[in-house]
N, CA, C and O atoms as a CHARMM CRD file, in Angstrom:
* protein
*
  376
    1    1 MET  N    -11.79100 -22.22700  15.93500 PROA 1      0.00000
    2    1 MET  CA   -11.82600 -22.43300  14.51500 PROA 1      0.00000
    3    1 MET  C    -11.32500 -21.18700  13.77100 PROA 1      0.00000
    4    1 MET  O    -11.73300 -20.07500  14.10400 PROA 1      0.00000
    5    2 ARG  N    -10.47600 -21.34800  12.80000 PROA 2      0.00000
    6    2 ARG  CA    -9.93600 -20.18000  12.09000 PROA 2      0.00000
    7    2 ARG  C    -10.80500 -19.81600  10.90100 PROA 2      0.00000
    8    2 ARG  O    -11.41900 -20.68000  10.27700 PROA 2      0.00000
    9    3 GLU  N    -10.85000 -18.52900  10.59600 PROA 3      0.00000
   10    3 GLU  CA   -11.63500 -18.07100   9.45300 PROA 3      0.00000
   11    3 GLU  C    -10.76600 -18.02200   8.24900 PROA 3      0.00000
   12    3 GLU  O     -9.57400 -17.72300   8.33400 PROA 3      0.00000
   13    4 ALA  N    -11.36200 -18.31700   7.11000 PROA 4      0.00000
   14    4 ALA  CA   -10.65600 -18.19400   5.82500 PROA 4      0.00000
   15    4 ALA  C    -10.61500 -16.71500   5.46400 PROA 4      0.00000
   16    4 ALA  O    -11.62700 -16.01900   5.55400 PROA 4      0.00000
   17    5 VAL  N     -9.46100 -16.24700   5.06400 PROA 5      0.00000
   18    5 VAL  CA    -9.32700 -14.84600   4.68000 PROA 5      0.00000
   19    5 VAL  C     -8.97000 -14.76000   3.22000 PROA 5      0.00000
   20    5 VAL  O     -8.02900 -15.41800   2.77500 PROA 5      0.00000
   21    6 SER  N     -9.69600 -13.96800   2.46600 PROA 6      0.00000
   22    6 SER  CA    -9.29500 -13.75000   1.08300 PROA 6      0.00000
   23    6 SER  C     -8.43500 -12.49400   1.02200 PROA 6      0.00000
   24    6 SER  O     -8.74700 -11.47000   1.62900 PROA 6      0.00000
   25    7 LEU  N     -7.38000 -12.60200   0.29400 PROA 7      0.00000
   26    7 LEU  CA    -6.39800 -11.51400   0.18600 PROA 7      0.00000
   27    7 LEU  C     -6.52100 -10.82200  -1.13500 PROA 7      0.00000
   28    7 LEU  O     -6.80200 -11.46600  -2.14500 PROA 7      0.00000
   29    8 PRO  N     -6.31500  -9.50800  -1.15900 PROA 8      0.00000
   30    8 PRO  CA    -6.31500  -8.80300  -2.41600 PROA 8      0.00000
   31    8 PRO  C     -5.16600  -9.27700  -3.29800 PROA 8      0.00000
   32    8 PRO  O     -4.15200  -9.78800  -2.82400 PROA 8      0.00000
   33    9 GLU  N     -5.36800  -9.08400  -4.61600 PROA 9      0.00000
   34    9 GLU  CA    -4.33800  -9.54500  -5.55400 PROA 9      0.00000
   35    9 GLU  C     -3.02100  -8.84000  -5.39100 PROA 9      0.00000
   36    9 GLU  O     -1.97900  -9.36900  -5.77800 PROA 9      0.00000
   37   10 THR  N     -3.05000  -7.62400  -4.81000 PROA 10     0.00000
   38   10 THR  CA    -1.79400  -6.89800  -4.70200 PROA 10     0.00000
   39   10 THR  C     -0.91600  -7.37400  -3.57100 PROA 10     0.00000
   40   10 THR  O      0.22600  -6.93200  -3.44200 PROA 10     0.00000
   41   11 VAL  N     -1.43600  -8.27500  -2.74300 PROA 11     0.00000
   42   11 VAL  CA    -0.57900  -8.74600  -1.63200 PROA 11     0.00000
   43   11 VAL  C      0.32600  -9.84900  -2.22000 PROA 11     0.00000
   44   11 VAL  O     -0.14200 -10.89500  -2.66800 PROA 11     0.00000
   45   12 ARG  N      1.59700  -9.57600  -2.19800 PROA 12     0.00000
   46   12 ARG  CA     2.59300 -10.39500  -2.86500 PROA 12     0.00000
   47   12 ARG  C      3.11400 -11.46300  -1.88300 PROA 12     0.00000
   48   12 ARG  O      3.31600 -12.61200  -2.27400 PROA 12     0.00000
   49   13 TYR  N      3.32600 -11.09500  -0.63600 PROA 13     0.00000
   50   13 TYR  CA     3.86000 -12.04500   0.31600 PROA 13     0.00000
   51   13 TYR  C      3.47900 -11.58000   1.72000 PROA 13     0.00000
   52   13 TYR  O      3.00800 -10.45800   1.90700 PROA 13     0.00000
   53   14 PHE  N      3.68200 -12.42700   2.66900 PROA 14     0.00000
   54   14 PHE  CA     3.39900 -12.03200   4.07300 PROA 14     0.00000
   55   14 PHE  C      4.58000 -12.42800   4.92900 PROA 14     0.00000
   56   14 PHE  O      5.41300 -13.25600   4.55900 PROA 14     0.00000
   57   15 LYS  N      4.61200 -11.81600   6.06100 PROA 15     0.00000
   58   15 LYS  CA     5.69500 -12.06400   7.02800 PROA 15     0.00000
   59   15 LYS  C      5.06900 -12.36900   8.37100 PROA 15     0.00000
   60   15 LYS  O      4.22300 -11.61600   8.85500 PROA 15     0.00000
   61   16 ALA  N      5.47000 -13.43900   8.95500 PROA 16     0.00000
   62   16 ALA  CA     4.95600 -13.81500  10.27500 PROA 16     0.00000
   63   16 ALA  C      6.01300 -13.49100  11.34900 PROA 16     0.00000
   64   16 ALA  O      7.17900 -13.86900  11.23800 PROA 16     0.00000
   65   17 ILE  N      5.56900 -12.79600  12.36300 PROA 17     0.00000
   66   17 ILE  CA     6.45100 -12.50100  13.49400 PROA 17     0.00000
   67   17 ILE  C      5.87800 -13.19900  14.69600 PROA 17     0.00000
   68   17 ILE  O      4.76200 -12.91200  15.12900 PROA 17     0.00000
   69   18 CYS  N      6.64600 -14.11200  15.22700 PROA 18     0.00000
   70   18 CYS  CA     6.15700 -14.91300  16.36100 PROA 18     0.00000
   71   18 CYS  C      6.97600 -14.59500  17.59600 PROA 18     0.00000
   72   18 CYS  O      8.19600 -14.75600  17.61300 PROA 18     0.00000
   73   19 SER  N      6.26800 -14.13000  18.65000 PROA 19     0.00000
   74   19 SER  CA     6.96200 -13.95000  19.91000 PROA 19     0.00000
   75   19 SER  C      6.98700 -15.22600  20.74900 PROA 19     0.00000
   76   19 SER  O      7.95500 -15.49400  21.46100 PROA 19     0.00000
   77   20 THR  N      5.94400 -15.98500  20.65900 PROA 20     0.00000
   78   20 THR  CA     5.86600 -17.29300  21.28100 PROA 20     0.00000
   79   20 THR  C      5.27600 -18.28100  20.27500 PROA 20     0.00000
   80   20 THR  O      4.78400 -17.87600  19.22200 PROA 20     0.00000
   81   21 ARG  N      5.31900 -19.49600  20.57600 PROA 21     0.00000
   82   21 ARG  CA     4.78300 -20.51100  19.64800 PROA 21     0.00000
   83   21 ARG  C      3.25100 -20.33800  19.42000 PROA 21     0.00000
   84   21 ARG  O      2.73900 -20.65000  18.34400 PROA 21     0.00000
   85   22 SER  N      2.56400 -19.85400  20.41500 PROA 22     0.00000
   86   22 SER  CA     1.10800 -19.72800  20.26300 PROA 22     0.00000
   87   22 SER  C      0.69300 -18.34100  19.79400 PROA 22     0.00000
   88   22 SER  O     -0.44400 -18.15600  19.36000 PROA 22     0.00000
   89   23 SER  N      1.56700 -17.39000  19.86900 PROA 23     0.00000
   90   23 SER  CA     1.21700 -16.02300  19.48100 PROA 23     0.00000
   91   23 SER  C      2.02100 -15.54000  18.30200 PROA 23     0.00000
   92   23 SER  O      3.22100 -15.29300  18.42200 PROA 23     0.00000
   93   24 CYS  N      1.38400 -15.40500  17.18500 PROA 24     0.00000
   94   24 CYS  CA     2.00700 -14.91400  15.96200 PROA 24     0.00000
   95   24 CYS  C      1.24600 -13.73800  15.40100 PROA 24     0.00000
   96   24 CYS  O      0.01600 -13.70700  15.42600 PROA 24     0.00000
   97   25 GLU  N      1.97100 -12.78800  14.90500 PROA 25     0.00000
   98   25 GLU  CA     1.38200 -11.64700  14.23700 PROA 25     0.00000
   99   25 GLU  C      1.77100 -11.72300  12.75500 PROA 25     0.00000
  100   25 GLU  O      2.95000 -11.82700  12.41500 PROA 25     0.00000
  101   26 VAL  N      0.78800 -11.67200  11.90800 PROA 26     0.00000
  102   26 VAL  CA     1.05800 -11.74100  10.47800 PROA 26     0.00000
  103   26 VAL  C      0.95200 -10.36500   9.85800 PROA 26     0.00000
  104   26 VAL  O     -0.04800  -9.66700  10.02600 PROA 26     0.00000
  105   27 ILE  N      1.98200  -9.98600   9.14800 PROA 27     0.00000
  106   27 ILE  CA     2.05000  -8.66900   8.49000 PROA 27     0.00000
  107   27 ILE  C      1.93700  -8.92800   6.99700 PROA 27     0.00000
  108   27 ILE  O      2.74800  -9.65400   6.42200 PROA 27     0.00000
  109   28 LEU  N      0.93500  -8.33800   6.37400 PROA 28     0.00000
  110   28 LEU  CA     0.80300  -8.49300   4.94000 PROA 28     0.00000
  111   28 LEU  C      1.48200  -7.28900   4.26800 PROA 28     0.00000
  112   28 LEU  O      1.32000  -6.13700   4.67200 PROA 28     0.00000
  113   29 VAL  N      2.24000  -7.61700   3.23100 PROA 29     0.00000
  114   29 VAL  CA     2.96800  -6.57900   2.54900 PROA 29     0.00000
  115   29 VAL  C      2.34700  -6.45800   1.15000 PROA 29     0.00000
  116   29 VAL  O      2.40700  -7.38500   0.34100 PROA 29     0.00000
  117   30 ALA  N      1.75300  -5.29100   0.89200 PROA 30     0.00000
  118   30 ALA  CA     1.10000  -5.02800  -0.40100 PROA 30     0.00000
  119   30 ALA  C      2.11600  -4.45500  -1.36600 PROA 30     0.00000
  120   30 ALA  O      2.88900  -3.55400  -1.04000 PROA 30     0.00000
  121   31 VAL  N      2.08700  -5.00500  -2.55200 PROA 31     0.00000
  122   31 VAL  CA     3.01000  -4.58600  -3.61000 PROA 31     0.00000
  123   31 VAL  C      2.19400  -4.26000  -4.82500 PROA 31     0.00000
  124   31 VAL  O      1.42900  -5.10500  -5.29000 PROA 31     0.00000
  125   32 ASN  N      2.32500  -3.06400  -5.35900 PROA 32     0.00000
  126   32 ASN  CA     1.61800  -2.73400  -6.60900 PROA 32     0.00000
  127   32 ASN  C      2.40600  -3.32400  -7.75000 PROA 32     0.00000
  128   32 ASN  O      3.36400  -2.72800  -8.24300 PROA 32     0.00000
  129   33 SER  N      1.98800  -4.50900  -8.16400 PROA 33     0.00000
  130   33 SER  CA     2.74900  -5.21000  -9.24100 PROA 33     0.00000
  131   33 SER  C      1.91900  -5.26300 -10.48100 PROA 33     0.00000
  132   33 SER  O      0.69300  -5.37200 -10.45100 PROA 33     0.00000
  133   34 VAL  N      2.64700  -5.18200 -11.59800 PROA 34     0.00000
  134   34 VAL  CA     1.97300  -5.31900 -12.88000 PROA 34     0.00000
  135   34 VAL  C      1.89200  -6.81800 -13.23900 PROA 34     0.00000
  136   34 VAL  O      2.86800  -7.54600 -13.05800 PROA 34     0.00000
  137   35 PRO  N      0.73300  -7.28200 -13.74400 PROA 35     0.00000
  138   35 PRO  CA     0.64700  -8.71400 -14.13800 PROA 35     0.00000
  139   35 PRO  C      1.69300  -9.00400 -15.21600 PROA 35     0.00000
  140   35 PRO  O      2.02400  -8.12300 -16.00900 PROA 35     0.00000
  141   36 VAL  N      2.20000 -10.20000 -15.24900 PROA 36     0.00000
  142   36 VAL  CA     3.26000 -10.65200 -16.15700 PROA 36     0.00000
  143   36 VAL  C      2.81700 -10.44700 -17.63300 PROA 36     0.00000
  144   36 VAL  O      3.60600 -10.00900 -18.47000 PROA 36     0.00000
  145   37 TRP  N      1.55400 -10.77000 -17.92200 PROA 37     0.00000
  146   37 TRP  CA     1.07700 -10.72700 -19.32100 PROA 37     0.00000
  147   37 TRP  C      0.95300  -9.27900 -19.83300 PROA 37     0.00000
  148   37 TRP  O      0.73100  -9.07100 -21.02600 PROA 37     0.00000
  149   38 GLU  N      1.09700  -8.26600 -18.93400 PROA 38     0.00000
  150   38 GLU  CA     1.06300  -6.86200 -19.32700 PROA 38     0.00000
  151   38 GLU  C      2.43400  -6.21700 -19.34800 PROA 38     0.00000
  152   38 GLU  O      2.56000  -5.07700 -19.79300 PROA 38     0.00000
  153   39 LYS  N      3.44900  -6.89100 -18.89000 PROA 39     0.00000
  154   39 LYS  CA     4.79800  -6.34600 -18.89700 PROA 39     0.00000
  155   39 LYS  C      5.41200  -6.44300 -20.27800 PROA 39     0.00000
  156   39 LYS  O      5.19200  -7.40900 -21.00900 PROA 39     0.00000
  157   40 ALA  N      6.18400  -5.43000 -20.62300 PROA 40     0.00000
  158   40 ALA  CA     6.88300  -5.40900 -21.89800 PROA 40     0.00000
  159   40 ALA  C      8.15500  -6.29700 -21.84000 PROA 40     0.00000
  160   40 ALA  O      8.49400  -6.98800 -22.80100 PROA 40     0.00000
  161   41 ASN  N      8.84100  -6.25100 -20.68300 PROA 41     0.00000
  162   41 ASN  CA    10.04500  -7.04800 -20.49900 PROA 41     0.00000
  163   41 ASN  C      9.94700  -7.92600 -19.26500 PROA 41     0.00000
  164   41 ASN  O      9.43200  -7.51300 -18.22600 PROA 41     0.00000
  165   42 LEU  N     10.45000  -9.14100 -19.39800 PROA 42     0.00000
  166   42 LEU  CA    10.38100 -10.09200 -18.25000 PROA 42     0.00000
  167   42 LEU  C     11.80500 -10.47200 -17.85000 PROA 42     0.00000
  168   42 LEU  O     12.68800 -10.57200 -18.70200 PROA 42     0.00000
  169   43 ASN  N     12.02400 -10.68200 -16.55700 PROA 43     0.00000
  170   43 ASN  CA    13.28900 -11.23700 -16.13200 PROA 43     0.00000
  171   43 ASN  C     13.23000 -12.76700 -16.39000 PROA 43     0.00000
  172   43 ASN  O     12.18400 -13.29300 -16.76800 PROA 43     0.00000
  173   44 LEU  N     14.33100 -13.44800 -16.18500 PROA 44     0.00000
  174   44 LEU  CA    14.37500 -14.87100 -16.54700 PROA 44     0.00000
  175   44 LEU  C     13.39900 -15.70100 -15.78800 PROA 44     0.00000
  176   44 LEU  O     12.83200 -16.63800 -16.35000 PROA 44     0.00000
  177   45 GLU  N     13.17400 -15.40600 -14.54000 PROA 45     0.00000
  178   45 GLU  CA    12.22500 -16.19300 -13.69300 PROA 45     0.00000
  179   45 GLU  C     10.79700 -15.97200 -14.19700 PROA 45     0.00000
  180   45 GLU  O     10.02800 -16.92800 -14.29800 PROA 45     0.00000
  181   46 GLU  N     10.44600 -14.77800 -14.50200 PROA 46     0.00000
  182   46 GLU  CA     9.09200 -14.47300 -14.99400 PROA 46     0.00000
  183   46 GLU  C      8.88400 -15.10100 -16.34600 PROA 46     0.00000
  184   46 GLU  O      7.82500 -15.67600 -16.59900 PROA 46     0.00000
  185   47 ALA  N      9.88900 -15.00600 -17.25000 PROA 47     0.00000
  186   47 ALA  CA     9.75600 -15.57500 -18.56600 PROA 47     0.00000
  187   47 ALA  C      9.65600 -17.09700 -18.51700 PROA 47     0.00000
  188   47 ALA  O      8.90400 -17.69300 -19.28800 PROA 47     0.00000
  189   48 ALA  N     10.40200 -17.72400 -17.62500 PROA 48     0.00000
  190   48 ALA  CA    10.37400 -19.19800 -17.51600 PROA 48     0.00000
  191   48 ALA  C      8.94900 -19.64600 -17.05200 PROA 48     0.00000
  192   48 ALA  O      8.40200 -20.62400 -17.56100 PROA 48     0.00000
  193   49 ALA  N      8.38000 -18.91200 -16.08800 PROA 49     0.00000
  194   49 ALA  CA     7.05200 -19.24600 -15.62700 PROA 49     0.00000
  195   49 ALA  C      5.99200 -18.98200 -16.67800 PROA 49     0.00000
  196   49 ALA  O      5.07800 -19.78300 -16.86900 PROA 49     0.00000
  197   50 TYR  N      6.12200 -17.85000 -17.35900 PROA 50     0.00000
  198   50 TYR  CA     5.11500 -17.46400 -18.35100 PROA 50     0.00000
  199   50 TYR  C      5.12800 -18.32600 -19.57000 PROA 50     0.00000
  200   50 TYR  O      4.06000 -18.70400 -20.05200 PROA 50     0.00000
  201   51 PHE  N      6.30300 -18.66800 -20.10900 PROA 51     0.00000
  202   51 PHE  CA     6.42500 -19.43600 -21.33100 PROA 51     0.00000
  203   51 PHE  C      6.57500 -20.96100 -21.11700 PROA 51     0.00000
  204   51 PHE  O      6.45100 -21.75000 -22.05400 PROA 51     0.00000
  205   52 GLY  N      6.83900 -21.33600 -19.88300 PROA 52     0.00000
  206   52 GLY  CA     7.00100 -22.75100 -19.60300 PROA 52     0.00000
  207   52 GLY  C      8.31200 -23.31200 -20.12000 PROA 52     0.00000
  208   52 GLY  O      8.38300 -24.48000 -20.50100 PROA 52     0.00000
  209   53 ILE  N      9.33900 -22.49400 -20.13600 PROA 53     0.00000
  210   53 ILE  CA    10.65700 -22.86700 -20.61000 PROA 53     0.00000
  211   53 ILE  C     11.60400 -22.69900 -19.43400 PROA 53     0.00000
  212   53 ILE  O     11.47000 -21.74600 -18.66700 PROA 53     0.00000
  213   54 GLY  N     12.54100 -23.59300 -19.28100 PROA 54     0.00000
  214   54 GLY  CA    13.48400 -23.57600 -18.18900 PROA 54     0.00000
  215   54 GLY  C     14.42900 -22.34300 -18.23100 PROA 54     0.00000
  216   54 GLY  O     14.74900 -21.82300 -19.29900 PROA 54     0.00000
  217   55 ILE  N     14.84700 -21.91600 -17.07000 PROA 55     0.00000
  218   55 ILE  CA    15.72300 -20.77300 -16.96200 PROA 55     0.00000
  219   55 ILE  C     17.03000 -20.99900 -17.67800 PROA 55     0.00000
  220   55 ILE  O     17.53600 -20.10200 -18.35300 PROA 55     0.00000
  221   56 ASN  N     17.58000 -22.18400 -17.53900 PROA 56     0.00000
  222   56 ASN  CA    18.86100 -22.54400 -18.22800 PROA 56     0.00000
  223   56 ASN  C     18.74000 -22.48200 -19.72800 PROA 56     0.00000
  224   56 ASN  O     19.66300 -22.03200 -20.40600 PROA 56     0.00000
  225   57 LYS  N     17.60900 -22.92900 -20.26300 PROA 57     0.00000
  226   57 LYS  CA    17.36600 -22.89800 -21.71200 PROA 57     0.00000
  227   57 LYS  C     17.23500 -21.46100 -22.16900 PROA 57     0.00000
  228   57 LYS  O     17.78200 -21.08900 -23.20800 PROA 57     0.00000
  229   58 LEU  N     16.50300 -20.62900 -21.39400 PROA 58     0.00000
  230   58 LEU  CA    16.39400 -19.22700 -21.75100 PROA 58     0.00000
  231   58 LEU  C     17.76200 -18.51700 -21.72900 PROA 58     0.00000
  232   58 LEU  O     18.07700 -17.69100 -22.58600 PROA 58     0.00000
  233   59 ARG  N     18.55000 -18.87900 -20.71500 PROA 59     0.00000
  234   59 ARG  CA    19.90500 -18.27300 -20.63300 PROA 59     0.00000
  235   59 ARG  C     20.72500 -18.64300 -21.85000 PROA 59     0.00000
  236   59 ARG  O     21.40200 -17.79300 -22.42800 PROA 59     0.00000
  237   60 ASP  N     20.66800 -19.93700 -22.25300 PROA 60     0.00000
  238   60 ASP  CA    21.40800 -20.40200 -23.43600 PROA 60     0.00000
  239   60 ASP  C     20.95500 -19.66900 -24.68500 PROA 60     0.00000
  240   60 ASP  O     21.77400 -19.25100 -25.50300 PROA 60     0.00000
  241   61 MET  N     19.61100 -19.51200 -24.83000 PROA 61     0.00000
  242   61 MET  CA    19.09400 -18.88300 -26.03500 PROA 61     0.00000
  243   61 MET  C     19.45700 -17.39000 -26.10200 PROA 61     0.00000
  244   61 MET  O     19.64600 -16.83600 -27.18500 PROA 61     0.00000
  245   62 THR  N     19.54900 -16.75800 -24.94500 PROA 62     0.00000
  246   62 THR  CA    19.84000 -15.29200 -24.97500 PROA 62     0.00000
  247   62 THR  C     21.32400 -14.97100 -24.89200 PROA 62     0.00000
  248   62 THR  O     21.68500 -13.79400 -24.89300 PROA 62     0.00000
  249   63 ASN  N     22.19300 -15.96600 -24.82000 PROA 63     0.00000
  250   63 ASN  CA    23.64900 -15.76100 -24.80300 PROA 63     0.00000
  251   63 ASN  C     24.18200 -15.43800 -26.17900 PROA 63     0.00000
  252   63 ASN  O     25.28600 -14.90900 -26.30800 PROA 63     0.00000
  253   64 GLU  N     23.43000 -15.74100 -27.19000 PROA 64     0.00000
  254   64 GLU  CA    23.87600 -15.50700 -28.57200 PROA 64     0.00000
  255   64 GLU  C     24.02500 -14.02300 -28.86800 PROA 64     0.00000
  256   64 GLU  O     23.22200 -13.22400 -28.38600 PROA 64     0.00000
  257   65 ASN  N     24.99800 -13.63900 -29.62400 PROA 65     0.00000
  258   65 ASN  CA    25.11600 -12.26700 -30.09100 PROA 65     0.00000
  259   65 ASN  C     23.96400 -11.88000 -30.96600 PROA 65     0.00000
  260   65 ASN  O     23.45700 -12.71200 -31.71900 PROA 65     0.00000
  261   66 ASN  N     23.52800 -10.63700 -30.89200 PROA 66     0.00000
  262   66 ASN  CA    22.41400 -10.11600 -31.69700 PROA 66     0.00000
  263   66 ASN  C     21.12700 -10.88000 -31.51000 PROA 66     0.00000
  264   66 ASN  O     20.34300 -11.00700 -32.45000 PROA 66     0.00000
  265   67 CYS  N     20.89100 -11.39500 -30.30700 PROA 67     0.00000
  266   67 CYS  CA    19.63300 -12.05500 -30.00100 PROA 67     0.00000
  267   67 CYS  C     18.51000 -11.02600 -30.07500 PROA 67     0.00000
  268   67 CYS  O     18.57100 -10.01100 -29.38100 PROA 67     0.00000
  269   68 PRO  N     17.46200 -11.26300 -30.91700 PROA 68     0.00000
  270   68 PRO  CA    16.45000 -10.26100 -31.17400 PROA 68     0.00000
  271   68 PRO  C     15.48100 -10.02900 -29.99100 PROA 68     0.00000
  272   68 PRO  O     14.74200  -9.04500 -29.99500 PROA 68     0.00000
  273   69 PHE  N     15.47600 -10.89100 -29.01500 PROA 69     0.00000
  274   69 PHE  CA    14.47200 -10.72100 -27.98000 PROA 69     0.00000
  275   69 PHE  C     15.10400 -10.58800 -26.55300 PROA 69     0.00000
  276   69 PHE  O     14.42900 -10.82700 -25.55100 PROA 69     0.00000
  277   70 VAL  N     16.36900 -10.21500 -26.48800 PROA 70     0.00000
  278   70 VAL  CA    17.01100  -9.94800 -25.19300 PROA 70     0.00000
  279   70 VAL  C     17.33400  -8.46200 -25.06800 PROA 70     0.00000
  280   70 VAL  O     17.73900  -7.81900 -26.03700 PROA 70     0.00000
  281   71 LEU  N     17.15900  -7.95400 -23.92100 PROA 71     0.00000
  282   71 LEU  CA    17.48800  -6.54500 -23.58000 PROA 71     0.00000
  283   71 LEU  C     18.41100  -6.57900 -22.37000 PROA 71     0.00000
  284   71 LEU  O     18.02800  -7.10900 -21.32700 PROA 71     0.00000
  285   72 TRP  N     19.61700  -6.02900 -22.48100 PROA 72     0.00000
  286   72 TRP  CA    20.54700  -6.02000 -21.38000 PROA 72     0.00000
  287   72 TRP  C     20.44000  -4.73200 -20.65700 PROA 72     0.00000
  288   72 TRP  O     20.54500  -3.67900 -21.28500 PROA 72     0.00000
  289   73 ASN  N     20.23500  -4.74600 -19.35400 PROA 73     0.00000
  290   73 ASN  CA    20.28800  -3.56700 -18.49200 PROA 73     0.00000
  291   73 ASN  C     21.48800  -3.79300 -17.57800 PROA 73     0.00000
  292   73 ASN  O     21.34100  -4.34700 -16.48900 PROA 73     0.00000
  293   74 GLY  N     22.68100  -3.36600 -18.01400 PROA 74     0.00000
  294   74 GLY  CA    23.87500  -3.69400 -17.28600 PROA 74     0.00000
  295   74 GLY  C     24.12800  -5.16300 -17.40200 PROA 74     0.00000
  296   74 GLY  O     24.24600  -5.68000 -18.51200 PROA 74     0.00000
  297   75 ASN  N     24.21700  -5.87200 -16.26600 PROA 75     0.00000
  298   75 ASN  CA    24.35300  -7.34100 -16.28500 PROA 75     0.00000
  299   75 ASN  C     23.02600  -8.08700 -16.21400 PROA 75     0.00000
  300   75 ASN  O     22.97900  -9.31500 -16.28000 PROA 75     0.00000
  301   76 LYS  N     21.95700  -7.32100 -16.07900 PROA 76     0.00000
  302   76 LYS  CA    20.62800  -7.93600 -15.95100 PROA 76     0.00000
  303   76 LYS  C     20.04600  -8.21000 -17.34400 PROA 76     0.00000
  304   76 LYS  O     20.03100  -7.33800 -18.21200 PROA 76     0.00000
  305   77 ARG  N     19.58100  -9.42000 -17.52600 PROA 77     0.00000
  306   77 ARG  CA    19.06500  -9.91700 -18.78800 PROA 77     0.00000
  307   77 ARG  C     17.55800  -9.86500 -18.74100 PROA 77     0.00000
  308   77 ARG  O     16.95400 -10.46400 -17.85200 PROA 77     0.00000
  309   78 LEU  N     16.92900  -9.16800 -19.67200 PROA 78     0.00000
  310   78 LEU  CA    15.47700  -9.10600 -19.76500 PROA 78     0.00000
  311   78 LEU  C     15.01900  -9.65600 -21.10000 PROA 78     0.00000
  312   78 LEU  O     15.67400  -9.46500 -22.12500 PROA 78     0.00000
  313   79 ILE  N     13.89100 -10.33900 -21.07600 PROA 79     0.00000
  314   79 ILE  CA    13.29600 -10.92400 -22.28300 PROA 79     0.00000
  315   79 ILE  C     12.23100  -9.99900 -22.78800 PROA 79     0.00000
  316   79 ILE  O     11.32300  -9.64500 -22.03600 PROA 79     0.00000
  317   80 LYS  N     12.30300  -9.59400 -24.03000 PROA 80     0.00000
  318   80 LYS  CA    11.25600  -8.75200 -24.64100 PROA 80     0.00000
  319   80 LYS  C     10.07300  -9.71400 -24.97400 PROA 80     0.00000
  320   80 LYS  O     10.13000 -10.52900 -25.89400 PROA 80     0.00000
  321   81 ARG  N      8.99900  -9.55400 -24.15500 PROA 81     0.00000
  322   81 ARG  CA     7.91200 -10.52400 -24.19200 PROA 81     0.00000
  323   81 ARG  C      7.28700 -10.66200 -25.58700 PROA 81     0.00000
  324   81 ARG  O      7.12900 -11.78400 -26.06800 PROA 81     0.00000
  325   82 ARG  N      6.93300  -9.57200 -26.23800 PROA 82     0.00000
  326   82 ARG  CA     6.25400  -9.67400 -27.56100 PROA 82     0.00000
  327   82 ARG  C      7.18200 -10.24000 -28.61500 PROA 82     0.00000
  328   82 ARG  O      6.76900 -11.05400 -29.44100 PROA 82     0.00000
  329   83 ALA  N      8.44700  -9.80600 -28.58900 PROA 83     0.00000
  330   83 ALA  CA     9.44400 -10.33400 -29.57900 PROA 83     0.00000
  331   83 ALA  C      9.66000 -11.84700 -29.35000 PROA 83     0.00000
  332   83 ALA  O      9.78300 -12.60900 -30.30900 PROA 83     0.00000
  333   84 PHE  N      9.70500 -12.26100 -28.11600 PROA 84     0.00000
  334   84 PHE  CA     9.92300 -13.68400 -27.83500 PROA 84     0.00000
  335   84 PHE  C      8.64400 -14.48900 -28.21100 PROA 84     0.00000
  336   84 PHE  O      8.75300 -15.62800 -28.66600 PROA 84     0.00000
  337   85 GLU  N      7.46900 -13.91600 -28.02600 PROA 85     0.00000
  338   85 GLU  CA     6.26900 -14.59200 -28.46100 PROA 85     0.00000
  339   85 GLU  C      6.24600 -14.79600 -29.96100 PROA 85     0.00000
  340   85 GLU  O      5.86200 -15.86900 -30.42800 PROA 85     0.00000
  341   86 ARG  N      6.65400 -13.77900 -30.74000 PROA 86     0.00000
  342   86 ARG  CA     6.75500 -13.85600 -32.19400 PROA 86     0.00000
  343   86 ARG  C      7.76500 -14.93600 -32.58700 PROA 86     0.00000
  344   86 ARG  O      7.52600 -15.71900 -33.50600 PROA 86     0.00000
  345   87 PHE  N      8.93100 -14.96700 -31.85400 PROA 87     0.00000
  346   87 PHE  CA     9.96600 -15.93000 -32.13000 PROA 87     0.00000
  347   87 PHE  C      9.41000 -17.32200 -31.91900 PROA 87     0.00000
  348   87 PHE  O      9.61700 -18.20000 -32.75600 PROA 87     0.00000
  349   88 LEU  N      8.71400 -17.54200 -30.82900 PROA 88     0.00000
  350   88 LEU  CA     8.18000 -18.88700 -30.52200 PROA 88     0.00000
  351   88 LEU  C      7.06800 -19.26900 -31.48900 PROA 88     0.00000
  352   88 LEU  O      6.95000 -20.44700 -31.82800 PROA 88     0.00000
  353   89 ASP  N      6.23500 -18.31200 -31.95600 PROA 89     0.00000
  354   89 ASP  CA     5.22800 -18.59500 -32.95700 PROA 89     0.00000
  355   89 ASP  C      5.82100 -19.08500 -34.25100 PROA 89     0.00000
  356   89 ASP  O      5.22100 -19.91900 -34.92800 PROA 89     0.00000
  357   90 SER  N      6.99100 -18.58400 -34.61200 PROA 90     0.00000
  358   90 SER  CA     7.56600 -18.98000 -35.90600 PROA 90     0.00000
  359   90 SER  C      8.58200 -20.14400 -35.75900 PROA 90     0.00000
  360   90 SER  O      9.19600 -20.54800 -36.74700 PROA 90     0.00000
  361   91 SER  N      8.75600 -20.67900 -34.53900 PROA 91     0.00000
  362   91 SER  CA     9.70000 -21.78800 -34.35000 PROA 91     0.00000
  363   91 SER  C      8.98700 -23.11900 -34.26700 PROA 91     0.00000
  364   91 SER  O      7.85900 -23.23600 -33.79000 PROA 91     0.00000
  365   92 TYR  N      9.72300 -24.14400 -34.77000 PROA 92     0.00000
  366   92 TYR  CA     9.16300 -25.49300 -34.67900 PROA 92     0.00000
  367   92 TYR  C      9.64800 -26.14600 -33.38900 PROA 92     0.00000
  368   92 TYR  O      8.89300 -26.87000 -32.73900 PROA 92     0.00000
  369   93 SER  N     10.88800 -25.89900 -33.01800 PROA 93     0.00000
  370   93 SER  CA    11.45300 -26.46700 -31.76700 PROA 93     0.00000
  371   93 SER  C     12.52400 -25.46900 -31.24500 PROA 93     0.00000
  372   93 SER  O     13.07700 -24.65200 -31.98200 PROA 93     0.00000
  373   94 ILE  N     12.76400 -25.59600 -29.96000 PROA 94     0.00000
  374   94 ILE  CA    13.80400 -24.75200 -29.36000 PROA 94     0.00000
  375   94 ILE  C     14.79700 -25.60000 -28.63600 PROA 94     0.00000
  376   94 ILE  O     15.75200 -25.07800 -28.06100 PROA 94     0.00000
């Protein structure tokens, strides 16, 4: 019988290395990550999960010139979380 193991919140993912079908070694990879609700800027995947809006819709909204809640880091598009929250609070529909 296998024991249930509780993992710390910092464990982001695990990797299983199997030499045979019956023998597997699981390696836990700890990542010091900041919770999404404390981040100032979110990537599209994080913003989609946090706000419940599709990635394609976020991409369309941030393609506009002078978008007040997008921050470009080279080709990487980041959503300014607080500015986007204010935008959503004042919007009727998107």
